[in-house]
All heavy atoms as an XYZ file, in Angstrom:
779
protein
N     137.104     64.518    262.918
C     136.213     64.620    261.783
C     135.284     63.402    261.736
O     135.645     62.316    262.144
C     137.007     64.695    260.490
C     137.874     65.938    260.374
S     136.889     67.420    260.346
C     137.316     68.059    258.780
N     134.120     63.627    261.192
C     133.106     62.588    261.051
C     132.911     62.337    259.560
O     132.722     63.273    258.786
C     131.780     63.039    261.706
C     130.680     62.031    261.467
C     131.980     63.285    263.199
N     132.961     61.083    259.153
C     132.786     60.728    257.739
C     131.309     60.460    257.449
O     130.672     59.659    258.127
C     133.610     59.492    257.396
C     135.094     59.704    257.572
C     135.831     59.355    256.321
C     137.321     59.511    256.525
N     137.827     60.739    255.993
N     130.805     61.159    256.436
C     129.416     61.035    255.998
C     129.434     60.889    254.480
O     130.251     61.519    253.799
C     128.601     62.280    256.408
C     127.176     62.203    255.919
C     128.635     62.468    257.916
N     128.538     60.096    253.940
C     128.456     59.915    252.492
C     127.219     60.613    251.953
O     126.136     60.504    252.525
C     128.403     58.417    252.129
O     129.597     57.793    252.597
C     128.270     58.209    250.625
N     127.416     61.324    250.849
C     126.318     61.927    250.105
C     126.252     61.257    248.745
O     127.280     61.044    248.101
C     126.534     63.434    249.898
C     126.183     64.254    251.091
C     127.126     64.497    252.076
C     124.915     64.787    251.246
C     126.813     65.245    253.189
C     124.593     65.539    252.358
C     125.550     65.768    253.333
N     125.052     60.935    248.301
C     124.840     60.442    246.946
C     124.222     61.602    246.187
O     123.118     62.058    246.499
C     123.923     59.207    246.920
C     124.515     58.093    247.788
C     123.702     58.736    245.480
C     123.599     56.911    248.001
N     124.970     62.088    245.208
C     124.524     63.239    244.434
C     123.393     62.848    243.489
O     123.133     61.668    243.260
C     125.702     63.827    243.657
C     126.777     64.367    244.573
C     128.024     64.840    243.866
O     128.350     64.297    242.777
O     128.664     65.746    244.383
N     122.755     63.846    242.923
C     121.615     63.611    242.037
C     121.957     62.694    240.863
O     121.105     61.941    240.400
C     121.076     64.939    241.526
C     120.462     65.778    242.632
C     120.049     67.148    242.165
O     120.921     67.915    241.724
O     118.839     67.446    242.255
N     123.209     62.724    240.389
C     123.609     61.893    239.251
C     124.062     60.494    239.681
O     124.493     59.701    238.860
C     124.706     62.573    238.438
C     126.005     62.715    239.200
O     126.162     62.227    240.314
N     126.970     63.398    238.598
N     123.995     60.188    240.995
C     124.360     58.875    241.508
C     125.770     58.768    242.056
O     126.131     57.750    242.634
N     126.581     59.818    241.882
C     127.945     59.812    242.398
C     127.937     59.793    243.924
O     127.246     60.601    244.549
C     128.723     61.060    241.908
O     128.741     61.049    240.487
C     130.141     61.076    242.453
N     128.697     58.870    244.514
C     128.831     58.799    245.970
C     130.060     59.591    246.378
O     131.139     59.412    245.816
C     128.971     57.351    246.438
C     127.706     56.561    246.300
C     127.859     55.170    246.871
C     126.559     54.404    246.710
N     126.652     53.062    247.269
N     129.876     60.475    247.375
C     130.974     61.292    247.858
C     131.070     61.169    249.368
O     130.151     61.542    250.087
C     130.728     62.759    247.508
C     130.489     62.973    246.037
C     131.363     63.940    245.313
N     132.317     64.702    246.026
C     132.289     66.024    246.135
N     131.323     66.734    245.625
N     133.253     66.644    246.772
N     132.175     60.616    249.852
C     132.408     60.566    251.289
C     133.123     61.854    251.674
O     134.151     62.195    251.093
C     133.258     59.358    251.655
C     133.424     59.215    253.165
C     134.204     57.973    253.543
O     135.441     58.000    253.413
O     133.563     57.001    253.964
N     132.558     62.554    252.646
C     133.133     63.833    253.055
C     133.429     63.815    254.550
O     132.882     63.004    255.297
C     132.206     65.015    252.706
C     130.894     64.935    253.499
C     131.927     65.065    251.205
C     130.086     66.202    253.438
N     134.295     64.730    254.962
C     134.606     64.930    256.370
C     133.779     66.096    256.888
O     133.706     67.150    256.239
C     136.089     65.245    256.560
C     136.978     64.058    256.274
O     136.604     62.936    256.645
O     138.050     64.255    255.668
N     133.158     65.919    258.034
C     132.339     66.953    258.646
C     132.860     67.237    260.054
O     133.288     66.333    260.764
C     130.884     66.507    258.696
N     132.798     68.494    260.439
C     133.297     68.940    261.736
C     132.196     68.812    262.790
O     131.106     69.371    262.613
C     133.772     70.409    261.654
C     134.223     70.910    263.017
C     134.874     70.565    260.618
N     132.460     68.057    263.865
C     131.463     67.963    264.934
C     131.067     69.351    265.448
O     131.911     70.231    265.616
C     132.180     67.153    266.021
C     133.171     66.323    265.262
C     133.648     67.236    264.146
N     129.766     69.523    265.648
C     129.237     70.788    266.138
C     128.731     71.699    265.038
O     127.945     72.601    265.292
N     129.182     71.488    263.802
C     128.729     72.294    262.670
C     127.472     71.697    262.059
O     127.246     70.487    262.145
C     129.792     72.328    261.562
C     130.918     73.308    261.821
O     130.860     74.053    262.823
O     131.862     73.325    261.003
N     126.685     72.515    261.360
C     125.592     71.949    260.568
C     126.176     71.090    259.444
O     127.192     71.452    258.831
C     124.883     73.177    259.990
C     125.262     74.302    260.898
C     126.657     73.982    261.360
N     125.560     69.974    259.143
C     126.032     69.084    258.098
C     126.100     69.794    256.747
O     126.955     69.507    255.923
C     125.129     67.852    258.022
C     125.507     66.788    257.012
C     126.917     66.254    257.263
C     124.494     65.663    257.045
N     125.216     70.742    256.520
C     125.201     71.495    255.273
C     126.545     72.160    254.994
O     126.988     72.226    253.852
C     124.113     72.555    255.297
C     124.041     73.412    254.048
S     123.137     74.956    254.341
C     124.303     75.870    255.335
N     127.209     72.659    256.022
C     128.502     73.331    255.817
C     129.496     72.383    255.162
O     130.197     72.756    254.222
C     129.085     73.825    257.131
C     128.401     74.989    257.785
C     127.246     75.579    257.271
C     128.898     75.509    258.969
C     126.629     76.643    257.900
C     128.291     76.589    259.596
C     127.164     77.143    259.062
O     126.564     78.200    259.692
N     129.583     71.174    255.678
C     130.538     70.206    255.131
C     130.178     69.850    253.694
O     131.060     69.779    252.830
C     130.577     68.950    255.996
N     128.895     69.649    253.415
C     128.467     69.302    252.059
C     128.740     70.447    251.096
O     129.272     70.247    250.002
C     126.989     68.936    252.057
N     128.407     71.646    251.495
C     128.627     72.828    250.648
C     130.115     73.044    250.401
O     130.550     73.230    249.268
C     128.017     74.055    251.319
C     128.206     75.356    250.550
C     127.951     76.558    251.409
N     128.898     76.556    252.529
C     128.713     77.195    253.661
N     127.621     77.881    253.867
N     129.619     77.144    254.609
N     130.902     72.986    251.472
C     132.342     73.219    251.349
C     133.037     72.149    250.515
O     134.048     72.421    249.872
C     132.992     73.326    252.728
C     132.522     74.552    253.502
O     131.866     75.441    252.916
O     132.816     74.610    254.721
N     132.488     70.934    250.526
C     133.061     69.839    249.730
C     132.558     69.866    248.288
O     132.993     69.068    247.469
C     132.735     68.494    250.375
N     131.629     70.766    247.988
C     131.117     70.882    246.632
C     130.151     69.787    246.241
O     130.062     69.429    245.065
N     129.402     69.258    247.216
C     128.417     68.223    246.895
C     127.376     68.829    245.957
O     126.730     69.833    246.279
C     127.748     67.665    248.172
C     126.599     66.729    247.816
C     128.764     66.950    249.042
N     127.249     68.226    244.777
C     126.319     68.705    243.756
C     124.887     68.585    244.266
O     124.476     67.540    244.759
C     126.486     67.866    242.491
C     125.715     68.374    241.310
C     126.264     69.666    240.732
O     127.485     69.894    240.811
O     125.454     70.444    240.202
N     124.142     69.690    244.179
C     122.747     69.693    244.593
C     122.505     70.329    245.947
O     121.369     70.589    246.308
N     123.567     70.574    246.718
C     123.423     71.295    247.986
C     123.680     72.767    247.685
O     124.821     73.203    247.556
C     124.396     70.767    249.070
C     124.147     69.293    249.339
C     124.268     71.602    250.349
C     122.783     68.966    249.935
N     122.609     73.524    247.543
C     122.704     74.919    247.120
C     122.810     75.853    248.321
O     123.559     76.822    248.293
C     121.506     75.278    246.220
C     121.519     74.346    245.004
C     121.555     76.734    245.792
C     120.237     74.342    244.220
N     122.052     75.591    249.361
C     122.125     76.341    250.620
C     121.856     77.833    250.433
O     122.583     78.671    250.947
C     123.477     76.102    251.288
N     120.790     78.158    249.724
C     120.464     79.557    249.436
C     120.234     80.413    250.672
O     120.626     81.569    250.692
C     119.227     79.637    248.540
C     119.485     79.271    247.108
C     118.238     79.348    246.244
O     117.118     79.540    246.766
O     118.392     79.194    245.025
N     119.591     79.869    251.701
C     119.254     80.686    252.873
C     120.365     80.692    253.916
O     120.233     81.337    254.956
C     117.930     80.243    253.492
S     117.993     78.672    254.372
N     121.444     79.976    253.656
C     122.588     80.000    254.563
C     122.407     79.200    255.835
O     123.218     79.306    256.748
N     121.339     78.443    255.938
C     121.174     77.576    257.093
C     120.040     77.945    258.025
O     119.990     77.473    259.156
N     119.109     78.760    257.562
C     118.015     79.190    258.434
C     116.729     78.393    258.242
O     115.673     78.810    258.706
C     117.742     80.681    258.242
O     117.365     80.943    256.908
N     116.803     77.246    257.569
C     115.651     76.350    257.359
C     114.508     77.034    256.626
O     113.346     76.799    256.907
C     115.158     75.774    258.689
N     114.848     77.877    255.647
C     113.820     78.627    254.941
C     113.647     78.243    253.472
O     112.647     78.596    252.875
C     114.141     80.132    255.011
C     114.178     80.688    256.412
S     112.607     80.600    257.270
C     111.633     81.716    256.318
N     114.608     77.528    252.876
C     114.553     77.366    251.421
C     114.497     75.917    250.942
O     114.116     75.673    249.802
C     115.749     78.068    250.774
S     117.343     77.304    251.110
N     114.913     74.979    251.718
C     114.943     73.553    251.373
C     115.908     73.228    250.239
O     115.785     72.190    249.611
C     113.548     73.025    251.057
N     116.898     74.091    249.980
C     117.870     73.792    248.929
C     119.045     72.963    249.455
O     120.025     72.764    248.737
C     118.390     75.081    248.251
O     119.042     75.897    249.213
C     117.255     75.832    247.573
N     118.911     72.449    250.664
C     119.877     71.485    251.208
C     119.155     70.194    251.603
O     119.650     69.405    252.387
C     120.639     72.071    252.397
S     119.620     72.383    253.855
N     117.985     69.985    251.005
C     117.117     68.845    251.302
C     117.768     67.536    250.862
O     118.217     67.397    249.731
C     115.785     69.049    250.580
C     114.827     67.925    250.689
N     113.920     67.642    249.698
C     114.594     67.007    251.664
C     113.175     66.608    250.047
N     113.574     66.204    251.240
N     117.829     66.585    251.773
C     118.364     65.252    251.494
C     117.468     64.206    252.146
O     116.667     64.520    253.019
C     119.776     65.104    252.067
S     121.021     66.044    251.194
N     117.655     62.967    251.703
C     116.979     61.829    252.305
C     118.011     61.031    253.085
O     119.070     60.692    252.553
C     116.347     60.926    251.244
C     115.421     61.649    250.310
C     115.713     61.747    248.954
C     114.252     62.250    250.780
C     114.860     62.406    248.082
C     113.401     62.917    249.911
C     113.710     62.997    248.568
O     112.859     63.667    247.711
N     117.735     60.740    254.327
C     118.625     59.915    255.143
C     118.389     58.455    254.763
O     117.325     57.903    255.021
C     118.345     60.132    256.630
C     119.153     59.263    257.585
C     120.653     59.547    257.464
C     118.674     59.463    259.013
N     119.394     57.835    254.156
C     119.267     56.447    253.723
C     119.789     55.463    254.751
O     119.251     54.366    254.893
C     120.006     56.226    252.395
C     119.561     57.081    251.219
C     120.366     56.715    249.983
C     118.076     56.938    250.966
N     120.863     55.830    255.440
C     121.465     54.950    256.439
C     121.936     55.784    257.622
O     122.524     56.842    257.438
C     122.677     54.205    255.865
C     122.368     53.237    254.765
C     123.617     52.572    254.207
O     124.579     52.337    254.979
O     123.633     52.307    253.006
N     121.686     55.267    258.806
C     122.178     55.872    260.043
C     122.661     54.727    260.927
O     121.929     54.248    261.792
C     121.084     56.682    260.723
N     123.885     54.247    260.692
C     124.350     53.042    261.370
C     124.454     53.162    262.890
O     124.475     52.151    263.576
C     125.714     52.765    260.736
C     126.121     54.015    260.076
C     124.883     54.769    259.754
N     124.481     54.372    263.403
C     124.617     54.556    264.847
C     123.319     54.982    265.520
O     123.319     55.549    266.600
C     125.724     55.575    265.136
C     127.058     55.076    264.640
O     127.460     53.956    264.931
N     127.736     55.878    263.851
N     122.210     54.709    264.850
C     120.912     55.025    265.437
C     120.256     56.209    264.759
O     120.882     56.923    263.982
N     118.978     56.419    265.030
C     118.227     57.477    264.358
C     118.713     58.868    264.754
O     119.249     59.074    265.846
C     116.788     57.248    264.817
C     116.910     56.504    266.094
C     118.168     55.690    266.003
N     118.502     59.810    263.847
C     118.799     61.213    264.136
C     117.677     61.781    264.997
O     116.556     61.262    264.978
C     118.878     62.017    262.843
C     119.913     61.619    261.814
C     119.877     62.591    260.636
C     121.296     61.582    262.415
N     117.966     62.856    265.716
C     116.867     63.530    266.419
C     115.802     63.968    265.415
O     116.113     64.292    264.265
C     117.545     64.748    267.055
C     118.996     64.397    267.121
C     119.254     63.502    265.946
N     114.567     63.973    265.846
C     113.474     64.375    264.963
C     113.624     65.847    264.565
O     114.155     66.641    265.325
C     112.136     64.169    265.661
C     111.824     62.709    265.883
C     110.412     62.546    266.396
C     110.175     61.093    266.706
N     109.494     60.380    265.683
N     113.126     66.198    263.369
C     113.181     67.601    262.947
C     112.417     68.506    263.912
O     111.342     68.136    264.403
C     112.514     67.596    261.579
C     112.619     66.193    261.094
C     112.568     65.340    262.332
N     112.959     69.683    264.151
C     112.271     70.700    264.935
C     111.136     71.272    264.080
O     111.115     71.086    262.852
C     113.251     71.799    265.349
C     114.329     71.325    266.298
C     113.745     70.876    267.634
O     112.961     71.597    268.249
N     114.115     69.688    268.070
N     110.185     71.992    264.670
C     109.029     72.481    263.910
C     109.390     73.320    262.677
O     108.756     73.158    261.629
C     108.252     73.308    264.938
C     108.562     72.634    266.240
C     110.009     72.224    266.126
N     110.384     74.191    262.755
C     110.750     75.022    261.592
C     111.220     74.157    260.433
O     110.857     74.394    259.273
C     111.821     76.037    261.974
N     112.028     73.140    260.726
C     112.500     72.239    259.682
C     111.336     71.442    259.106
O     111.199     71.317    257.873
C     113.563     71.290    260.221
C     114.067     70.299    259.192
C     115.085     69.310    259.714
O     115.390     69.320    260.930
O     115.578     68.501    258.913
N     110.491     70.913    259.962
C     109.345     70.116    259.505
C     108.427     70.953    258.615
O     107.957     70.475    257.572
C     108.575     69.561    260.704
N     108.178     72.207    258.995
C     107.323     73.085    258.190
C     107.946     73.361    256.825
O     107.258     73.321    255.802
C     107.066     74.410    258.910
C     106.120     74.273    260.083
O     105.479     73.207    260.235
O     106.036     75.235    260.870
N     109.242     73.645    256.799
C     109.912     73.914    255.523
C     109.883     72.682    254.635
O     109.626     72.786    253.427
C     111.355     74.393    255.753
O     111.315     75.616    256.506
C     112.078     74.641    254.442
N     110.126     71.527    255.215
C     110.065     70.295    254.424
C     108.665     70.093    253.844
O     108.513     69.736    252.676
C     110.468     69.092    255.277
C     111.949     68.965    255.566
C     112.180     67.946    256.669
C     112.728     68.595    254.312
N     107.659     70.345    254.644
C     106.282     70.124    254.197
C     105.873     71.076    253.085
O     105.229     70.672    252.117
C     105.321     70.277    255.375
C     103.880     70.029    255.007
C     102.924     70.146    256.177
O     103.388     70.286    257.323
O     101.714     70.107    255.943
N     106.267     72.347    253.200
C     105.761     73.353    252.280
C     106.729     73.765    251.173
O     106.300     74.316    250.173
C     105.313     74.592    253.057
C     104.162     74.314    253.971
C     104.347     74.289    255.338
C     102.900     74.034    253.475
C     103.290     74.003    256.195
C     101.836     73.756    254.318
C     102.032     73.738    255.688
N     108.038     73.502    251.348
C     109.012     73.981    250.373
C     109.767     72.875    249.643
O     110.240     73.068    248.540
C     110.058     74.877    251.062
C     109.509     76.101    251.746
S     109.017     77.380    250.595
C     110.587     77.871    249.927
N     109.919     71.733    250.269
C     110.770     70.682    249.708
C     110.074     69.956    248.567
O     108.865     69.718    248.607
C     111.170     69.689    250.790
N     110.862     69.589    247.587
C     110.371     68.754    246.501
C     110.372     67.304    246.968
O     111.379     66.819    247.461
C     111.267     68.918    245.266
C     110.713     68.203    244.072
O     109.511     68.247    243.813
N     111.564     67.527    243.340
N     109.251     66.632    246.826
C     109.093     65.229    247.199
C     109.523     64.920    248.636
O     110.382     64.080    248.867
C     109.864     64.338    246.228
C     109.357     64.411    244.804
C     110.088     63.449    243.886
O     110.388     62.328    244.310
O     110.347     63.845    242.739
N     108.924     65.584    249.631
C     109.274     65.254    251.014
C     108.863     63.827    251.364
O     107.859     63.322    250.861
C     108.500     66.281    251.836
C     107.398     66.741    250.954
C     107.886     66.599    249.545
N     109.677     63.187    252.170
C     109.443     61.813    252.631
C     109.661     61.752    254.135
O     110.192     62.685    254.735
C     110.420     60.855    251.946
C     110.370     60.887    250.437
C     111.423     59.998    249.843
N     111.492     60.166    248.403
C     112.480     59.731    247.654
N     113.494     59.082    248.205
N     112.478     59.934    246.361
N     109.341     60.636    254.710
C     109.555     60.458    256.154
C     111.032     60.581    256.518
O     111.359     60.954    257.641
C     109.010     59.105    256.602
N     111.918     60.286    255.578
C     113.368     60.345    255.834
C     113.995     61.655    255.351
O     115.213     61.792    255.317
C     114.101     59.146    255.189
C     113.685     57.848    255.871
C     113.866     59.092    253.689
N     113.165     62.643    254.984
C     113.671     63.941    254.534
C     114.300     64.712    255.681
O     113.767     64.716    256.803
C     112.540     64.788    253.948
O     112.137     64.302    252.698
N     115.413     65.368    255.381
C     116.054     66.262    256.339
C     116.635     67.453    255.592
O     117.038     67.337    254.435
C     117.192     65.558    257.095
C     116.758     64.455    258.020
C     115.706     64.862    259.051
N     116.093     65.949    259.910
C     116.591     65.817    261.139
N     116.738     64.607    261.653
N     116.905     66.870    261.853
N     116.661     68.585    256.268
C     117.413     69.743    255.787
C     118.786     69.638    256.442
O     118.885     69.657    257.673
C     116.734     71.051    256.185
C     115.330     71.274    255.641
C     114.783     72.597    256.141
C     115.315     71.217    254.120
N     119.827     69.519    255.642
C     121.155     69.303    256.228
C     121.629     70.506    257.022
O     122.509     70.365    257.863
C     122.187     68.909    255.157
O     122.268     69.927    254.156
C     121.804     67.575    254.519
N     121.018     71.659    256.817
C     121.376     72.834    257.630
C     120.892     72.681    259.062
O     121.374     73.374    259.968
C     120.832     74.123    257.015
S     119.026     74.300    257.040
N     119.958     71.768    259.289
C     119.392     71.570    260.620
C     119.889     70.297    261.306
O     119.470     69.982    262.412
C     117.864     71.549    260.533
C     117.274     72.821    259.970
C     117.647     74.045    260.788
O     117.342     74.122    261.976
N     118.313     75.001    260.167
N     120.806     69.589    260.646
C     121.399     68.382    261.221
C     122.780     68.764    261.754
O     123.673     69.116    260.982
C     121.532     67.257    260.172
C     122.252     66.053    260.753
C     120.159     66.865    259.643
N     122.940     68.715    263.060
C     124.227     69.028    263.668
C     125.114     67.795    263.633
O     124.683     66.697    263.997
C     124.046     69.496    265.130
O     123.199     70.648    265.133
C     125.378     69.839    265.770
N     126.344     67.987    263.188
C     127.291     66.880    263.098
C     127.709     66.452    264.501
O     128.119     67.281    265.317
C     128.537     67.283    262.278
C     129.555     66.146    262.251
C     128.140     67.679    260.867
N     127.564     65.160    264.769
C     128.056     64.548    266.004
C     128.763     63.257    265.622
O     128.634     62.781    264.478
C     126.908     64.212    266.984
O     126.095     63.187    266.396
C     126.067     65.439    267.324
N     129.469     62.667    266.555
C     130.141     61.392    266.297
C     129.134     60.310    265.896
O     129.454     59.404    265.137
C     130.942     60.945    267.522
C     132.096     61.878    267.877
C     133.178     61.959    266.813
O     133.418     60.957    266.110
O     133.779     63.042    266.675
N     127.904     60.426    266.376
C     126.868     59.445    266.046
C     126.496     59.465    264.565
O     125.916     58.517    264.060
C     125.621     59.689    266.893
N     126.859     60.527    263.858
C     126.558     60.637    262.433
C     127.563     59.865    261.572
O     127.342     59.692    260.366
C     126.549     62.117    262.043
C     125.709     62.548    260.857
C     124.256     62.157    261.035
C     125.833     64.036    260.648
N     128.637     59.371    262.178
C     129.668     58.617    261.452
C     129.035     57.498    260.634
O     128.244     56.705    261.137
C     130.677     58.022    262.429
C     131.790     57.237    261.796
C     132.869     58.092    261.148
O     133.124     59.226    261.614
O     133.465     57.624    260.162
N     129.358     57.478    259.325
C     128.877     56.418    258.453
C     127.490     56.639    257.874
O     127.015     55.806    257.101
N     126.845     57.745    258.224
C     125.510     58.013    257.687
C     125.581     58.261    256.184
O     126.588     58.732    255.663
C     124.874     59.208    258.383
N     124.493     57.925    255.498
C     124.409     58.105    254.056
C     123.169     58.935    253.756
O     122.063     58.609    254.193
C     124.339     56.756    253.309
C     124.198     56.978    251.803
C     125.554     55.908    253.627
N     123.375     60.005    252.991
C     122.292     60.907    252.579
C     122.217     60.947    251.062
O     123.247     61.035    250.387
C     122.544     62.337    253.087
C     122.439     62.500    254.560
C     123.515     62.215    255.395
C     121.260     62.936    255.141
C     123.425     62.368    256.766
C     121.155     63.095    256.513
C     122.238     62.810    257.327
N     121.012     60.905    250.528
C     120.762     61.077    249.099
C     120.286     62.510    248.878
O     119.320     62.941    249.519
C     119.671     60.112    248.631
C     119.118     60.385    247.244
C     120.056     59.951    246.148
O     120.498     58.812    246.135
N     120.374     60.844    245.240
N     120.977     63.258    248.015
C     120.540     64.611    247.702
C     119.196     64.519    246.995
O     119.029     63.738    246.060
C     121.585     65.340    246.819
C     121.083     66.711    246.412
C     122.921     65.454    247.558
N     118.227     65.283    247.465
C     116.893     65.281    246.858
C     116.987     65.833    245.437
O     117.761     66.735    245.162
C     115.928     66.105    247.700
N     116.181     65.284    244.559
C     116.228     65.690    243.157
C     115.098     66.647    242.817
O     114.149     66.804    243.586
C     116.121     64.448    242.236
O     114.904     63.780    242.528
C     117.288     63.516    242.442
N     115.219     67.274    241.663
C     114.137     68.069    241.112
C     113.941     69.431    241.731
O     112.836     69.864    241.957
N     115.004     70.118    241.995
C     114.878     71.460    242.564
C     114.309     72.390    241.564
O     114.517     72.840    240.673
C     116.221     71.955    243.063
C     116.629     71.165    244.296
C     117.650     71.916    245.075
N     118.339     71.282    246.106
C     118.243     70.108    246.620
N     117.401     69.283    246.172
N     118.965     69.692    247.597
């Protein structure tokens, strides 16, 4: 398991376990992270799993693919350079210790 921290919209920090190979959204949704709605089920269409990557202690994540980048640009509330759709972030050992802030204002 890979430990990742989510900061919920109300400021609560939640360290969760994520399964390598799965989309990060699955772990957040299954752990009940407040604000991860995942309406489209992981197809990068709704931006209801939008988070900001605050810390990546093991190096940067791969850049968003075009579908993720387009959804962030046109669907996400307050997109930033550090915006990611957690449905498009695959859990790897390199994600250990990463910190994500759930985007606000859905």
